[in-house]
MDTraj code that builds the backbone (N, CA, C; nanometers):
import mdtraj as md
import numpy as np

residues = "MET PHE LYS TYR ASP TYR ARG ASP ARG HIS ASN GLY HIS TYR LYS GLU LEU LEU GLU LYS ARG ILE LYS GLN LEU GLU ALA GLN LEU GLU GLU GLU LYS ARG ARG THR GLN ARG GLU ARG MET THR VAL THR LYS LEU GLN ASN LYS LEU ILE LYS VAL ARG TYR ILE THR PHE ASP ALA ASN CYS ARG LEU".split()
xyz = np.array([
    [1.4415, -1.1090, -4.0442],
    [1.3542, -1.2131, -3.9937],
    [1.3159, -1.1825, -3.8485],
    [1.1929, -1.2173, -3.8123],
    [1.1440, -1.1943, -3.6765],
    [1.2052, -1.2953, -3.5816],
    [1.2613, -1.2442, -3.4755],
    [1.3196, -1.3313, -3.3739],
    [1.2280, -1.3319, -3.2524],
    [1.1888, -1.4498, -3.2085],
    [1.1017, -1.4635, -3.0925],
    [1.1821, -1.4355, -2.9670],
    [1.1308, -1.3482, -2.8862],
    [1.1982, -1.3140, -2.7614],
    [1.1109, -1.3595, -2.6457],
    [1.1609, -1.4508, -2.5652],
    [1.0879, -1.5052, -2.4508],
    [1.0464, -1.3945, -2.3548],
    [1.1291, -1.2934, -2.3413],
    [1.0984, -1.1848, -2.2481],
    [0.9699, -1.1120, -2.2861],
    [0.9435, -1.0971, -2.4152],
    [0.8196, -1.0319, -2.4580],
    [0.6982, -1.1112, -2.4111],
    [0.7047, -1.2427, -2.4259],
    [0.5947, -1.3282, -2.3820],
    [0.5813, -1.3206, -2.2299],
    [0.6929, -1.3237, -2.1641],
    [0.6961, -1.3183, -2.0181],
    [0.6393, -1.1857, -1.9692],
    [0.6804, -1.0763, -2.0279],
    [0.6312, -0.9439, -1.9894],
    [0.4830, -0.9286, -2.0207],
    [0.4402, -0.9872, -2.1308],
    [0.2993, -0.9817, -2.1665],
    [0.2142, -1.0526, -2.0625],
    [0.2635, -1.1623, -2.0111],
    [0.1919, -1.2371, -1.9077],
    [0.1784, -1.1531, -1.7815],
    [0.2863, -1.0893, -1.7417],
    [0.2798, -1.0039, -1.6231],
    [0.1871, -0.8856, -1.6446],
    [0.1876, -0.8329, -1.7655],
    [0.0981, -0.7216, -1.7962],
    [-0.0471, -0.7655, -1.7806],
    [-0.0792, -0.8845, -1.8303],
    [-0.2152, -0.9369, -1.8156],
    [-0.2510, -0.9561, -1.6684],
    [-0.1574, -1.0088, -1.5911],
    [-0.1816, -1.0278, -1.4481],
    [-0.2043, -0.8946, -1.3779],
    [-0.1239, -0.7955, -1.4123],
    [-0.1388, -0.6630, -1.3515],
    [-0.2723, -0.5992, -1.3901],
    [-0.3114, -0.6137, -1.5157],
    [-0.4387, -0.5585, -1.5599],
    [-0.5549, -0.6256, -1.4873],
    [-0.5447, -0.7562, -1.4687],
    [-0.6483, -0.8300, -1.3955],
    [-0.6551, -0.7819, -1.2505],
    [-0.5389, -0.7644, -1.1888],
    [-0.5348, -0.7180, -1.0491],
    [-0.5907, -0.5771, -1.0372],
    [-0.5613, -0.4922, -1.1331],
    [-0.6131, -0.3557, -1.1332],
    [-0.7656, -0.3585, -1.1383],
    [-0.8214, -0.4447, -1.2236],
    [-0.9674, -0.4561, -1.2318],
    [-1.0260, -0.5043, -1.1002],
    [-0.9594, -0.5988, -1.0341],
    [-1.0067, -0.6469, -0.9042],
    [-1.0063, -0.5347, -0.8017],
    [-0.8991, -0.4590, -0.7985],
    [-0.8886, -0.3490, -0.7023],
    [-0.9911, -0.2402, -0.7312],
    [-1.0148, -0.2124, -0.8586],
    [-1.1161, -0.1135, -0.8943],
    [-1.2540, -0.1594, -0.8488],
    [-1.2837, -0.2880, -0.8649],
    [-1.4127, -0.3418, -0.8210],
    [-1.4256, -0.3318, -0.6693],
    [-1.3183, -0.3624, -0.5981],
    [-1.3196, -0.3505, -0.4524],
    [-1.3421, -0.2060, -0.4095],
    [-1.2778, -0.1142, -0.4782],
    [-1.2938, 0.0276, -0.4470],
    [-1.4379, 0.0721, -0.4685],
    [-1.4984, 0.0303, -0.5782],
    [-1.6371, 0.0669, -0.6055],
    [-1.7302, 0.0097, -0.4986],
    [-1.7065, -0.1138, -0.4572],
    [-1.7885, -0.1737, -0.3520],
    [-1.7722, -0.0974, -0.2206],
    [-1.6508, -0.0582, -0.1901],
    [-1.6255, 0.0183, -0.0681],
    [-1.6965, 0.1545, -0.0741],
    [-1.6970, 0.2158, -0.1911],
    [-1.7669, 0.3439, -0.2075],
    [-1.9162, 0.3257, -0.1837],
    [-1.9743, 0.2176, -0.2392],
    [-2.1175, 0.1910, -0.2191],
    [-2.1474, 0.1655, -0.0717],
    [-2.0614, 0.0876, -0.0069],
    [-2.0804, 0.0576, 0.1348],
    [-2.0735, 0.1852, 0.2192],
    [-1.9777, 0.2691, 0.1900],
    [-1.9624, 0.3955, 0.2629],
    [-2.0849, 0.4839, 0.2420],
    [-2.1355, 0.4889, 0.1194],
    [-2.2545, 0.5700, 0.0906],
    [-2.3744, 0.5174, 0.1686],
    [-2.3922, 0.3850, 0.1742],
    [-2.5037, 0.3277, 0.2514],
    [-2.4901, 0.3621, 0.3989],
    [-2.3679, 0.3542, 0.4509],
    [-2.3452, 0.3876, 0.5917],
    [-2.3772, 0.5349, 0.6186],
    [-2.3384, 0.6221, 0.5291],
    [-2.3681, 0.7652, 0.5454],
    [-2.5182, 0.7899, 0.5446],
    [-2.5883, 0.7214, 0.4550],
    [-2.7332, 0.7380, 0.4492],
    [-2.7980, 0.6884, 0.5783],
    [-2.7488, 0.5778, 0.6307],
    [-2.8016, 0.5239, 0.7561],
    [-2.7782, 0.6214, 0.8705],
    [-2.6582, 0.6769, 0.8774],
    [-2.6266, 0.7732, 0.9829],
    [-2.7178, 0.8954, 0.9719],
    [-2.7381, 0.9433, 0.8510],
    [-2.8245, 1.0600, 0.8305],
    [-2.9672, 1.0297, 0.8752],
    [-3.0186, 0.9126, 0.8402],
    [-3.1543, 0.8757, 0.8818],
    [-3.1641, 0.8690, 1.0336],
    [-3.0647, 0.8095, 1.0973],
    [-3.0663, 0.7991, 1.2432],
    [-3.0561, 0.9369, 1.3091],
    [-2.9750, 1.0239, 1.2518],
    [-2.9645, 1.1589, 1.3055],
    [-3.0984, 1.2325, 1.2943],
    [-3.1656, 1.2157, 1.1824],
    [-3.2961, 1.2800, 1.1646],
    [-3.3985, 1.2255, 1.2641],
    [-3.3952, 1.0957, 1.2875],
    [-3.4858, 1.0377, 1.3866],
    [-3.4553, 1.0917, 1.5259],
    [-3.3281, 1.1041, 1.5572],
    [-3.2878, 1.1572, 1.6868],
    [-3.3358, 1.3011, 1.7044],
    [-3.3230, 1.3792, 1.5997],
    [-3.3695, 1.5180, 1.6052],
    [-3.5200, 1.5214, 1.6324],
    [-3.5959, 1.4350, 1.5642],
    [-3.7414, 1.4307, 1.5857],
    [-3.7742, 1.3902, 1.7282],
    [-3.7051, 1.2893, 1.7798],
    [-3.7306, 1.2439, 1.9166],
    [-3.6984, 1.3547, 2.0154],
    [-3.5875, 1.4226, 1.9953],
    [-3.5515, 1.5332, 2.0849],
    [-3.6544, 1.6445, 2.0780],
    [-3.7027, 1.6743, 1.9592],
    [-3.8022, 1.7807, 1.9441],
    [-3.9316, 1.7420, 2.0150],
    [-3.9759, 1.6175, 1.9943],
    [-4.0998, 1.5718, 2.0587],
    [-4.0837, 1.5740, 2.2101],
    [-3.9700, 1.5279, 2.2585],
    [-3.9443, 1.5270, 2.4023],
    [-3.9405, 1.6695, 2.4568],
    [-3.8734, 1.7576, 2.3862],
    [-3.8640, 1.8975, 2.4281],
    [-4.0020, 1.9616, 2.4290],
    [-4.0774, 1.9364, 2.3238],
    [-4.2115, 1.9927, 2.3131],
    [-4.3010, 1.9404, 2.4256],
    [-4.2916, 1.8130, 2.4579],
    [-4.3732, 1.7535, 2.5641],
    [-4.3338, 1.8119, 2.7002],
    [-4.2059, 1.8341, 2.7215],
    [-4.1606, 1.8915, 2.8486],
    [-4.2046, 2.0373, 2.8640],
    [-4.2088, 2.1080, 2.7548],
    [-4.2505, 2.2490, 2.7598],
    [-4.3987, 2.2613, 2.7914],
    [-4.4768, 2.1648, 2.7532],
    [-4.6208, 2.1706, 2.7774],
    [-4.6575, 2.1337, 2.9209],
    [-4.5648, 2.0732, 2.9892],
    [-4.5942, 2.0327, 3.1282],
    [-4.5987, 2.1467, 3.2208],
])
top = md.Topology()
chain = top.add_chain()
for i, resn in enumerate(residues, 1):
    res = top.add_residue(resn, chain, resSeq=i)
    for name in ("N", "CA", "C"):
        top.add_atom(name, md.element.get_by_symbol(name[0]), res)
traj = md.Trajectory(xyz[None], top)
């Protein structure tokens, strides 16, 4: 005959909680990855603008 064991139910509950927490952490990690990628793209755009400004400034100074 099957004997009900409270520990199985208890462990199952913790397993569900852990799985839920893992999903939350995975979602946070994905958001952090997206945020980091946006920041990198912003830095790259700003660096490119800086290079253009330096080139224009250098070119203007050379013509003087």
